[in-house]
C-alpha positions in Angstrom: 23.2 23.9 -75.9 24.7 27.1 -75.2 22.4 29.0 -77.7 19.2 27.1 -76.1 20.1 28.3 -72.8 20.7 31.9 -73.6 17.6 32.1 -75.8 15.4 30.7 -72.7 17.1 33.0 -70.2 16.7 36.1 -72.4 13.0 35.3 -72.8 12.5 35.5 -68.9 14.6 38.4 -68.2 13.6 42.3 -68.3 16.9 43.2 -69.3 18.0 40.8 -72.3 21.0 42.7 -73.1 22.6 42.0 -69.8 22.5 38.4 -69.9 25.8 36.5 -70.5 26.3 32.8 -71.0 29.8 31.3 -70.4 30.6 27.6 -71.4 33.5 25.7 -70.0 34.2 21.9 -70.8 35.9 20.0 -68.2 36.9 16.5 -69.1 33.4 15.9 -70.6 31.5 17.8 -68.1 29.9 21.1 -69.6 29.8 23.9 -67.1 27.4 26.8 -67.9 27.7 30.1 -66.0 24.5 32.3 -66.4 25.1 36.1 -65.5 22.1 38.4 -65.4 21.2 41.7 -64.0 20.6 41.6 -60.3 16.9 42.8 -61.0 16.3 39.6 -62.8 17.8 37.1 -60.7 14.4 36.4 -58.8 13.0 35.7 -62.4 15.5 33.2 -63.1 15.5 31.4 -59.7 11.8 31.6 -59.3 9.7 30.5 -56.2 11.4 27.8 -54.4 14.0 27.4 -57.4 11.4 25.9 -59.8 12.3 28.0 -62.8 16.0 27.1 -62.6 15.1 23.7 -62.2 13.0 23.9 -65.0 15.9 25.4 -67.1 18.2 22.9 -66.3 15.9 20.1 -67.1 15.2 21.3 -70.5 18.9 22.0 -71.2 19.7 18.3 -69.7 17.7 16.7 -72.5 20.2 17.2 -75.4 23.1 16.6 -72.8 21.7 13.3 -72.1 21.5 12.6 -75.7 25.0 13.2 -76.2 26.1 11.4 -73.2 27.2 14.3 -71.6 26.7 16.0 -68.1 25.9 19.8 -67.5 25.9 21.9 -64.9 24.3 25.3 -64.9 25.2 28.1 -62.2 24.2 31.6 -61.6 26.0 34.6 -61.2 25.0 38.1 -60.5 26.0 41.1 -62.4 26.8 44.0 -59.7 24.3 46.9 -60.3 25.6 50.3 -60.6 
């Protein structure tokens, strides 16, 4: 799931080298934190949050098949 999430996010942003996805497993719940460049944050969120909702829905499909819950949060990397 992490690889799929990384692929989707890097395909959307302008700075794919700055994408960082971390995975944390807490009692069967997978927490993904996606870090992107400040300029790319709007592209990931989308208008009214539609893009991030779509990403969450796509990644949720394999999690449901495995009987797991996932959460995806966004973190912004500071721009220099």
